[in-house]
C-alpha positions in Angstrom: 17.5 11.7 6.2 16.5 7.9 6.1 12.8 7.2 6.1 13.6 3.5 7.3 14.9 5.2 10.8 11.9 7.1 11.5 8.7 4.9 11.3 5.4 6.9 10.2 1.8 6.5 10.6 0.6 7.4 7.2 -3.0 8.0 6.2 -3.9 8.0 2.4 -7.0 9.7 1.5 -9.1 9.4 -1.5 -12.8 9.8 -2.5 -12.5 6.6 -4.0 -10.8 3.2 -3.6 -10.6 -0.1 -5.9 -7.7 -1.7 -5.2 -8.5 -4.4 -7.7 -8.1 -2.0 -10.5 -4.1 -1.1 -9.5 -4.1 2.3 -8.9 -1.6 4.5 -7.2 -3.8 5.0 -4.1 -3.4 1.4 -3.5 0.2 0.6 -4.3 1.6 3.8 -2.7 0.6 2.8 0.6 1.3 -0.7 0.2 5.0 0.1 -1.0 5.1 2.2 2.2 3.7 -0.4 4.6 6.1 -3.0 2.9 8.7 -0.4 4.1 7.8 -0.8 8.0 5.2 2.1 8.4 2.3 1.9 9.9 -0.4 2.6 6.8 -4.0 2.9 6.1 -6.8 4.1 4.0 -9.4 6.4 4.3 -12.1 6.4 1.5 -15.9 6.1 0.8 -18.4 3.4 0.7 -18.2 3.1 -2.7 -16.5 3.0 -6.2 -15.8 5.6 -8.8 -18.5 6.4 -11.2 -16.4 5.2 -14.2 -18.4 5.7 -17.7 -20.6 3.1 -18.1 -19.7 1.4 -15.0 -22.0 -1.9 -15.8 -20.1 -2.8 -18.6 -16.4 -2.0 -18.3 -15.6 -2.2 -14.4 -18.7 -4.3 -12.8 -17.7 -7.3 -13.9 -14.3 -7.0 -12.1 -15.7 -4.9 -8.9 -19.1 -5.6 -8.6 -21.9 -3.3 -7.4 -20.8 0.2 -6.9 -21.5 0.7 -3.4 -19.9 -1.5 -1.0 -20.8 -0.2 2.6 -18.6 1.7 5.5 -16.8 0.0 8.1 -13.2 -0.7 9.2 -11.9 -4.0 7.3 -8.7 -5.4 5.3 -8.6 -4.7 1.7 -5.8 -6.6 -0.3 -3.3 -6.2 2.2 -4.3 -3.0 3.9 -6.3 -1.8 6.5 -9.0 0.5 5.0 -11.7 2.6 6.4 -14.8 3.0 4.4 -17.1 6.1 5.7 -20.8 6.9 4.3 -21.2 9.7 1.9 -23.3 12.9 3.0 -23.7 13.6 -0.5 -22.5 13.0 -4.1 -22.7 14.6 -7.3 -20.9 13.4 -10.2 -17.4 12.8 -9.2 -17.9 14.6 -6.0 -18.5 13.8 -2.4 -18.5 14.7 1.0 -17.4 11.9 4.0 -19.4 11.8 7.2 -17.2 11.1 10.3 -14.1 11.7 8.3 -12.7 13.8 11.4 -13.5 11.3 13.9 -11.7 8.5 11.7 -8.6 11.1 11.6 -8.8 11.4 15.4 -9.0 7.3 15.5 -5.7 6.5 13.5 -3.8 9.7 14.8 -1.6 10.0 11.8 1.6 11.8 11.2 1.0 12.0 7.7 -2.4 12.5 5.6 -1.5 12.5 1.9 -4.8 13.0 -0.2 -4.6 11.8 -4.0 -7.0 14.5 -5.2 -7.0 18.2 -5.3 -10.3 19.6 -6.4 -12.9 17.6 -4.3 -14.7 18.1 -1.3 -12.8 15.4 0.6 -9.6 17.6 -0.5 -11.2 20.1 1.4 -11.8 17.9 4.5 -8.3 16.9 4.5 -7.4 20.4 4.8 -10.0 21.9 7.3 -9.3 19.1 9.6 -5.7 20.1 10.1 -6.8 23.1 12.2 -7.1 20.6 14.9 -4.9 17.6 14.3 -0.5 18.3 14.1 -0.5 16.3 11.1 1.7 16.8 7.4 -0.3 17.4 4.8 0.4 16.2 1.2 -1.7 16.5 -1.5 -1.1 14.7 -5.2 -2.8 15.2 -8.3 -3.2 12.9 -11.4 -5.2 15.2 -13.5 -3.7 15.4 -16.5 -4.6 18.1 -19.7 -6.5 15.4 -21.1 -8.7 15.0 -18.4 -9.2 18.8 -17.6 -9.5 20.1 -21.2 -12.0 20.5 -23.1 -14.3 22.2 -20.1 -18.1 22.4 -20.3 -19.6 25.7 -18.9 -20.6 23.6 -15.6 -17.3 22.4 -15.1 -15.4 25.9 -16.0 -17.6 27.4 -13.4 -16.8 25.0 -11.0 -13.1 25.2 -11.2 -13.3 29.1 -11.4 -15.1 28.9 -8.1 -12.9 26.5 -6.2 -10.0 29.0 -7.2 -11.6 31.9 -5.8 -13.0 30.1 -2.9 -10.8 27.5 -1.7 -7.4 27.9 -3.2 -6.3 30.2 -0.3 -7.1 27.4 2.6 -5.1 25.0 0.4 -2.1 27.2 0.0 -2.3 27.7 4.0 -2.7 24.2 5.0 -0.9 22.1 2.5 2.8 21.4 3.5 3.5 20.1 -0.1 2.0 19.9 -3.5 2.7 17.1 -5.8 2.1 16.2 -9.4 2.5 12.7 -11.3 3.4 14.8 -14.4 4.2 18.3 -16.0 0.6 18.7 -17.2 -0.9 17.8 -14.1 1.4 20.3 -12.3 0.4 23.2 -14.5 -3.1 22.3 -13.6 -2.4 22.7 -10.0 -0.6 25.5 -10.4 -3.4 27.4 -12.2 -6.4 26.5 -10.3 -4.4 26.7 -6.7 -2.8 29.5 -7.5 0.8 28.6 -6.8 4.1 28.4 -8.8 5.0 25.6 -10.9 8.4 25.4 -9.1 6.6 24.6 -5.9 5.2 21.6 -6.8 7.0 18.7 -7.1 6.7 16.2 -9.8 6.5 12.7 -8.5 5.4 9.9 -11.3 3.4 6.8 -10.9 5.0 3.8 -10.7 4.6 -0.2 -10.8 4.9 -3.0 -9.2 8.4 -4.4 -10.2 8.4 -7.7 -8.0 5.0 -8.9 -9.7 5.8 -7.3 -13.5 8.7 -9.5 -14.5 9.0 -11.8 -17.5 8.0 -15.4 -17.0 8.8 -17.7 -19.8 6.4 -20.4 -18.7 3.3 -18.1 -18.3 4.2 -16.5 -21.7 4.0 -20.3 -23.2 0.7 -20.7 -21.2 -1.2 -17.9 -22.6 -0.2 -18.3 -25.9 -1.3 -22.1 -26.0 -4.5 -20.7 -24.7 -5.0 -18.5 -27.6 -3.3 -21.0 -30.0 -0.7 -18.4 -31.0 2.6 -19.4 -32.6 6.2 -18.8 -31.5 6.6 -16.8 -34.8 3.4 -14.6 -34.3 3.8 -11.0 -32.7 1.3 -10.1 -30.0 0.2 -6.7 -29.8 -1.6 -5.9 -26.6 -3.6 -3.1 -25.0 -5.0 -3.5 -21.5 -7.9 -1.4 -20.3 -11.1 0.0 -20.7 -12.7 -0.2 -24.3 -14.0 3.2 -24.4 -13.8 5.4 -27.2 -11.9 7.8 -25.1 -9.1 5.5 -25.2 -8.9 5.8 -29.2 -9.4 1.7 -29.2 -11.0 2.5 -32.7 -7.7 4.1 -34.1 -5.4 1.0 -32.5 -7.9 -1.5 -34.6 -8.2 0.3 -37.7 -4.3 0.7 -37.8 -3.9 -2.8 -37.0 -6.0 -4.1 -39.7 -4.1 -1.9 -42.4 -0.6 -4.1 -41.2 0.3 -5.9 -44.6 -0.8 -9.5 -44.4 2.2 -11.3 -44.9 3.3 -9.8 -41.4 2.7 -12.4 -38.5 1.0 -10.4 -36.0 -2.2 -10.7 -33.8 -3.7 -8.2 -31.3 -5.2 -8.8 -28.0 -7.3 -6.2 -26.6 -7.7 -7.1 -23.0 -10.7 -5.2 -21.3 -14.4 -4.6 -20.9 -16.7 -2.1 -22.8 -20.1 -1.2 -24.2 -21.6 -3.5 -26.3 -22.0 -0.7 -29.1 -18.4 0.3 -29.2 -17.1 -3.4 -29.1 -19.2 -3.8 -32.0 -17.9 -0.6 -33.8 -14.3 -2.1 -33.2 -15.5 -5.4 -34.7 -16.7 -3.9 -37.8 -13.7 -1.7 -38.3 -11.3 -4.5 -37.8 -13.7 -7.2 -40.2 -10.8 -7.8 -42.7 -8.6 -8.9 -39.7 -11.0 -10.0 -37.1 -9.7 -13.6 -37.1 -6.2 -11.8 -36.0 -7.9 -9.9 -33.0 -8.5 -11.5 -29.6 -11.2 -9.7 -27.2 -10.6 -10.9 -23.9 -12.5 -9.6 -20.9 -10.7 -7.6 -18.6 -8.8 -8.9 -15.4 -7.7 -7.8 -11.9 -4.8 -6.1 -11.9 -2.8 -9.0 -10.0 -3.6 -11.2 -13.1 -2.1 -8.8 -15.8 1.4 -10.2 -15.8 1.0 -13.1 -17.6 -0.8 -11.4 -20.5 2.0 -9.0 -20.9 4.5 -11.8 -20.4 2.7 -13.7 -24.0 2.9 -10.4 -25.8 5.5 -8.6 -27.8 4.5 -5.3 -28.1 2.3 -2.8 -25.9 0.2 0.3 -27.1 -1.7 2.9 -25.7 -3.3 4.9 -28.3 -4.5 7.9 -26.4 -4.6 9.0 -22.4 -1.9 7.8 -20.0 -2.4 4.5 -18.5 -0.1 3.1 -15.7 -0.5 -0.3 -17.3 2.1 1.0 -20.0 5.0 1.3 -17.1 3.8 -2.3 -15.9 4.3 -3.7 -19.8 7.8 -2.0 -20.1 8.7 -3.4 -16.7 7.9 -7.2 -18.1 10.1 -6.4 -21.1 7.6 -5.0 -23.6 8.6 -2.0 -26.2 5.9 0.5 -26.3 3.8 2.7 -28.6 2.2 5.8 -27.2 0.4 9.0 -28.9 3.0 11.9 -28.7 0.9 13.8 -26.1 2.7 15.3 -23.0 0.9 12.8 -20.6 2.2 9.8 -22.2 5.6 10.5 -23.7 7.4 10.3 -20.9 6.5 6.3 -21.0 9.1 6.3 -23.9 11.7 8.5 -22.7 14.4 5.6 -22.1 13.9 5.2 -25.9 12.3 2.4 -25.1 9.4 2.7 -27.5 7.8 4.7 -30.0 5.5 7.8 -30.7 2.6 9.0 -32.9 0.3 12.1 -33.3 -2.8 11.2 -31.5 -5.3 9.7 -33.9 -3.4 9.4 -36.8 -4.0 6.2 -37.9 -1.5 5.9 -40.9 1.2 6.9 -38.1 0.6 4.1 -35.4 -0.1 1.5 -38.3 3.7 2.8 -39.3 4.9 2.3 -35.5 3.1 -1.0 -35.3 4.8 -2.3 -38.6 8.3 -1.4 -37.6 8.3 -3.3 -34.4 6.3 -6.1 -35.8 9.1 -6.4 -38.6 12.1 -5.8 -36.5 12.9 -8.2 -33.5 16.2 -6.6 -33.0 14.4 -3.2 -32.4 11.7 -4.9 -30.0 14.9 -6.4 -27.9 16.8 -3.4 -27.8 13.7 -1.0 -26.5 12.7 -4.2 -24.4 16.0 -4.2 -22.5 16.1 -0.1 -22.1 12.7 -0.2 -20.8 12.7 -2.9 -18.4 16.3 -1.2 -16.8 15.0 2.4 -16.8 11.4 1.2 -15.1 13.4 -0.9 -12.8 15.6 1.7 -11.0 13.2 4.9 -11.6 9.4 4.0 -11.5 9.0 1.1 -9.0 6.7 1.8 -6.7 9.9 1.3 -3.8 11.3 4.1 -5.6 8.6 6.4 -5.9 7.4 5.3 -2.1 10.8 6.1 -1.1 10.6 9.4 -2.7 7.4 10.3 -0.9 8.8 9.0 2.5 11.7 11.4 2.0 9.6 14.7 1.4 7.7 13.9 4.3 10.4 13.6 6.7 12.0 16.9 5.0 8.8 19.1 5.3 8.5 22.0 8.0 5.8 21.7 10.3 4.7 25.5 10.5 1.6 25.0 8.4 0.3 22.8 10.8 -2.3 25.0 12.9 -2.4 28.1 11.1 -5.9 29.8 10.8 -7.8 30.5 7.7 
């Protein structure tokens, strides 16, 4: 069944929405809209409470609470609702059912499982005939380890709300196998009933540009012979940037390499990074974070992309531009190099990461081979256009018998 022949009204629901950062709840709706469907986003009047918000993302996003109302945000129709309550990463939206009635969607695609907003999506389905799809991006690295309050919360969720989700949700999806296992455990459904649809990247924007490469390298004073290694993301301890900095500092001095850390972080952690890199500080650029739309030139200027811990969609974007990757050998990250387009190392192993860096810095041929494989694979399998089409096909194939089932 061709989704292009069946235009749909699709409402994407998320507790938080910050399109400047380029997450899936922005790119997926935009790709579906570009494929001819009527798409909107329903979310809260505030941004996600990122760790150390003031130093990591406030320079990009501004104040957390942006106000309610309907508006266009970076090409998408967005309705922001006021919040009845907020506790940590959980909130309840006021006026949720009224907003659903106004848009009258064929499909509601909720980008979370274990939050009050996910429950609102399921509860509202009793009175509205829409197809309900839920996607989880919560990998094991986020789910574990758990404090006692978090463990009790998920036990409560499993006992109190999982039955409702099983009866009301038409399709369960996850962005990876680890996320699928967590959904299976908490919701209580077999893993083979949860379809894995990975995250994507914008292949129209993330492509190599020789002029952009030259411009950024000239601004930084980097020679053509220098191998530029880049990390883009928040500079926080959970991202293991200290492991990357220490590994880079161990590279042989005769290798012509420099490191770009493109992101914001707390002053104390950045000072720790500077201390670890004191012997190689003249080869490291600490650059402020930029909006997702401004990332491509920096990836074009680089030769190797490194994400040393948690999964990051920026790795897909870098591979589309043509960067060989280095990622940790965790379940949530190793798929970034499944096309033999990069190297893996045990997470936290400074020596192993340094050896991966040395291999790629020292071998232009290896970098070129991995770059070509990665670019081709990401374009054919991981572009947002491809991922959007997979979801559209899923929407059309779903049965509707769960629509008005009672609890």
